[in-house]
DOPANU-378513 format. One line per field, with one value per atom (N, C-alpha, C, CB): x, y, z; chain. Coordinates in pm, 1 decimal. Glycine has a CB too. Layout:
% DOPANU-378513
u = (X, ...)
v = (Y, ...)
w = (Z, ...)
mol = (A, ...)
This chain:
% DOPANU-378513
u = (73.1, -2.3, 97.5, -93.3, 91.0, 187.2, 125.2, 216.2, 197.7, 149.0, 124.8, 256.3, 3.0, -24.3, -102.8, -102.3, -79.2, -130.6, -3.5, -227.2, 13.5, 138.7, 107.3, 189.0, 206.2, 198.8, 97.0, 306.6, 65.4, -15.2, -166.7, 28.7, -189.1, -312.1, -331.5, -310.5, -248.5, -251.9, -313.1, -105.9, -240.8, -286.7, -443.1, -194.0, -465.0, -613.6, -698.1, -629.8, -667.0, -766.1, -783.7, -721.7, -668.7, -685.5, -767.4, -504.9, -732.2, -786.7, -951.9, -704.7, -959.8, -1118.7, -1192.4, -1125.9, -1124.7, -1189.9, -1230.0, -1097.4, -1159.3, -1170.7, -1296.4, -1013.0, -1306.9, -1413.0, -1542.2, -1384.1, -1535.9, -1651.8, -1703.6, -1629.6, -1604.0, -1653.3, -1717.4, -1530.5, -1667.1, -1737.5, -1882.7, -1663.6, -1900.4, -2056.3, -2117.4, -2085.2, -2059.7, -2141.7, -2174.6, -2045.4, -2087.1, -2122.7, -2251.0, -1962.9, -2262.6, -2347.7, -2493.7, -2264.1, -2484.3, -2609.8, -2700.7, -2572.4, -2822.9, -2916.6, -2970.8, -3029.4, -3047.0, -3102.2, -3006.8, -3140.6, -3051.0, -2980.2, -2843.5, -3086.8, -2842.9, -2732.4, -2611.5, -2758.5, -2620.5, -2515.4, -2409.7, -2571.5, -2485.5, -2393.8, -2315.7, -2489.1, -2378.6, -2298.8, -2169.9, -2369.8, -2198.1, -2073.6, -1964.8, -2104.6, -2014.8, -1928.3, -1841.6, -2024.4, -1921.4, -1848.1, -1743.7, -1935.4, -1801.8, -1706.2, -1579.2, -1783.6, -1603.2, -1506.4, -1381.2, -1578.5, -1448.0, -1380.5, -1285.9, -1483.1, -1337.0, -1268.4, -1178.3, -1370.5, -1195.8, -1092.5, -981.4, -1153.1, -987.6, -882.2, -796.2, -934.4, -871.7, -805.7, -703.4, -917.7, -756.5, -697.7, -571.9, -805.9, -595.8, -492.5, -381.6, -548.4, -407.6, -323.2, -217.6, -431.1, -288.5, -229.8, -159.9, -304.8, -204.7, -144.0, -162.6, 16.2, -303.8, -332.7, -484.9, -299.2, -514.1, -656.6, -679.0, -689.1, -787.7, -810.8, -890.0, -904.9, -964.9, -1017.8, -904.8, -1111.5, -799.9, -678.1, -622.1, -540.9, -619.2, -585.8, -633.6, -608.2, -773.1, -819.5, -807.1, -929.5, -763.4, -747.3, -598.8, -824.8, -505.5, -364.4, -327.5, -334.4, -403.2, -342.6, -253.7, -452.3, -147.4, -31.5, 7.9, 97.7, -33.5, 20.7, 138.1, -73.8, 180.0, 311.8, 432.1, 309.8, 481.4, 603.4, 741.6, 594.6, 754.3, 853.5, 955.2, 797.5, 1067.7, 1175.5, 1185.4, 1330.0, 1165.0, 1197.0, 1344.6, 1107.4, 1381.3, 1534.9, 1510.3, 1623.1, 1603.3, 1614.4, 1719.2, 1621.5)
v = (-121.7, 5.6, 114.1, 22.7, 193.4, 310.1, 433.5, 341.7, 498.4, 627.9, 739.4, 679.2, 786.7, 883.2, 1017.5, 814.2, 1028.5, 1119.9, 1213.9, 1053.2, 1344.7, 1411.6, 1458.8, 1536.2, 1520.6, 1589.1, 1678.1, 1651.2, 1775.0, 1891.7, 1822.6, 2011.1, 1738.5, 1671.0, 1579.4, 1588.1, 1519.0, 1434.6, 1520.6, 1379.6, 1632.4, 1715.1, 1755.1, 1847.9, 1802.9, 1859.3, 1740.2, 1885.4, 1626.1, 1512.7, 1482.5, 1384.5, 1480.7, 1430.0, 1561.6, 1400.8, 1675.8, 1785.0, 1773.3, 1940.2, 1779.0, 1781.7, 1663.7, 1772.4, 1552.1, 1432.4, 1451.7, 1307.4, 1506.8, 1524.8, 1643.0, 1574.1, 1747.9, 1835.1, 1765.8, 1957.4, 1667.8, 1613.5, 1515.5, 1547.5, 1448.7, 1365.9, 1452.4, 1278.0, 1579.6, 1662.4, 1706.2, 1767.6, 1697.3, 1714.7, 1586.6, 1760.7, 1482.8, 1358.4, 1362.7, 1208.2, 1414.0, 1427.8, 1541.0, 1497.4, 1640.0, 1746.7, 1749.5, 1882.9, 1642.3, 1638.0, 1530.0, 1604.4, 1521.8, 1404.9, 1378.4, 1431.1, 1257.2, 1197.6, 1112.8, 1306.7, 1071.2, 978.9, 1054.4, 916.3, 1179.4, 1241.2, 1227.9, 1380.7, 1209.8, 1194.3, 1074.4, 1176.7, 977.9, 857.7, 867.6, 717.0, 956.2, 1008.8, 1079.3, 1082.8, 1172.3, 1224.2, 1138.0, 1306.6, 1040.4, 935.6, 864.3, 824.0, 821.4, 754.7, 828.5, 724.7, 952.5, 1047.2, 1069.8, 1202.6, 1122.4, 1149.7, 1040.2, 1161.7, 918.3, 807.7, 792.1, 685.1, 792.3, 762.9, 869.3, 751.7, 1004.1, 1104.6, 1071.9, 1234.2, 1033.7, 1013.4, 890.5, 1004.1, 783.7, 662.4, 694.7, 538.1, 748.2, 774.3, 865.1, 846.0, 956.0, 1051.9, 966.7, 1177.8, 884.5, 806.7, 713.4, 703.4, 623.2, 550.3, 596.1, 485.9, 721.3, 808.7, 738.3, 833.9, 692.3, 614.1, 644.3, 459.8, 704.1, 731.4, 654.5, 891.9, 568.3, 478.9, 565.5, 343.8, 674.1, 756.8, 830.2, 851.7, 841.4, 917.9, 825.1, 962.2, 693.3, 612.8, 619.9, 509.2, 612.9, 638.3, 747.9, 624.1, 858.4, 989.8, 1026.7, 1095.9, 934.9, 954.4, 1069.3, 1009.6, 1085.8, 1201.3, 1150.9, 1277.8, 1224.3, 1183.1, 1305.0, 1118.2, 1347.5, 1455.2, 1431.7, 1496.8, 1317.1, 1274.0, 1297.0, 1113.3, 1431.2, 1479.2, 1445.4, 1614.7, 1360.6, 1309.7, 1232.9, 1229.7, 1250.1, 1180.5, 1040.6, 1262.1, 934.3, 792.2, 743.0, 693.5, 676.2, 628.6, 493.9, 608.0, 469.7, 349.4, 261.2, 378.2)
w = (4.3, 4.3, -3.4, 130.1, -109.5, -127.0, -58.7, -285.1, 23.9, 100.3, 4.5, 208.9, -4.2, -96.0, -37.3, -202.7, 108.4, 173.7, 238.5, 271.7, 203.2, 262.6, 401.4, 174.7, 469.9, 591.2, 606.3, 615.1, 519.3, 528.3, 511.6, 406.9, 409.6, 389.7, 517.6, 251.2, 572.2, 689.2, 803.5, 725.7, 833.2, 946.3, 930.1, 954.5, 821.9, 765.9, 815.3, 576.6, 778.5, 786.2, 926.2, 709.0, 985.8, 1148.5, 1220.3, 1239.2, 1199.8, 1275.0, 1229.8, 1233.3, 1103.3, 1039.2, 1090.0, 864.9, 1112.0, 1153.4, 1301.3, 1132.3, 1373.8, 1515.2, 1524.0, 1585.3, 1438.1, 1447.5, 1402.0, 1368.9, 1296.3, 1252.4, 1363.1, 1117.9, 1438.2, 1549.3, 1673.9, 1600.8, 1688.8, 1771.1, 1741.0, 1782.0, 1595.7, 1557.3, 1578.6, 1401.5, 1584.2, 1609.7, 1781.4, 1557.3, 1839.3, 2009.9, 2032.2, 2107.9, 1943.7, 1985.3, 1901.1, 1964.9, 1802.2, 1709.9, 1765.4, 1550.9, 1718.8, 1756.4, 1634.4, 1866.1, 1639.1, 1502.8, 1436.8, 1400.6, 1317.1, 1240.6, 1167.3, 1132.1, 1157.5, 1092.1, 1171.4, 1064.2, 1319.2, 1398.0, 1357.1, 1528.7, 1295.4, 1268.8, 1120.7, 1273.9, 1029.6, 939.6, 971.5, 878.0, 1083.0, 1135.7, 1190.4, 1231.6, 1266.7, 1325.2, 1204.0, 1406.9, 1097.3, 979.3, 923.4, 870.2, 887.1, 804.3, 898.5, 763.8, 1027.3, 1118.6, 1125.5, 1248.4, 1137.0, 1163.8, 1028.2, 1197.4, 927.2, 785.9, 758.1, 662.6, 782.9, 790.1, 889.1, 825.3, 1012.4, 1098.4, 1064.0, 1231.0, 1008.5, 989.5, 861.3, 963.3, 765.6, 635.2, 665.6, 532.7, 761.7, 789.9, 862.3, 880.2, 947.4, 1044.4, 942.8, 1152.4, 860.2, 765.8, 659.0, 724.7, 630.9, 529.6, 383.9, 566.2, 363.4, 252.6, 224.7, 279.3, 112.3, 77.7, -52.1, 60.8, -38.4, -155.9, -279.8, -102.8, -244.6, -340.4, -419.9, -274.7, -375.1, -465.3, -576.4, -365.7, -551.4, -652.0, -786.4, -615.5, -802.7, -940.9, -1017.5, -946.6, -945.7, -1006.2, -1014.9, -925.5, -951.5, -975.9, -853.2, -1146.5, -771.6, -672.2, -572.9, -591.8, -550.9, -454.9, -386.3, -529.3, -274.8, -190.5, -110.5, -104.8, -114.9, -36.3, -125.6, 8.9, -104.4, -166.8, -111.0, -169.7, -9.1, 59.5, -30.2, 161.3, -19.8, -108.8, -44.7, -110.1, -131.7, -83.6, -100.9, -159.9, -15.4, -25.4, -98.0, 135.4, -199.0, -277.4, -253.0, -402.8)
mol = (A, A, A, A, A, A, A, A, A, A, A, A, A, A, A, A, A, A, A, A, A, A, A, A, A, A, A, A, A, A, A, A, A, A, A, A, A, A, A, A, A, A, A, A, A, A, A, A, A, A, A, A, A, A, A, A, A, A, A, A, A, A, A, A, A, A, A, A, A, A, A, A, A, A, A, A, A, A, A, A, A, A, A, A, A, A, A, A, A, A, A, A, A, A, A, A, A, A, A, A, A, A, A, A, A, A, A, A, A, A, A, A, A, A, A, A, A, A, A, A, A, A, A, A, A, A, A, A, A, A, A, A, A, A, A, A, A, A, A, A, A, A, A, A, A, A, A, A, A, A, A, A, A, A, A, A, A, A, A, A, A, A, A, A, A, A, A, A, A, A, A, A, A, A, A, A, A, A, A, A, A, A, A, A, A, A, A, A, A, A, A, A, A, A, A, A, A, A, A, A, A, A, A, A, A, A, A, A, A, A, A, A, A, A, A, A, A, A, A, A, A, A, A, A, A, A, A, A, A, A, A, A, A, A, A, A, A, A, A, A, A, A, A, A, A, A, A, A, A, A, A, A, A, A, A, A, A, A, A, A, A, A, A, A, A, A, A, A, A, A, A, A)
């Protein structure tokens, strides 16, 4: 699994995921479960540095040089 999420993208995902999870805590009804799922996905993709939706579009925000 090639890492395709860069450092800035990673920070945005984790902070955004925490904010979305906050919405899960303060809302009521069925929409709160959408916030839970979206927040969890954002945090997990930020932590593992891989986004499956980037692959079909060829997006790679990871600009770090790899040692060969």
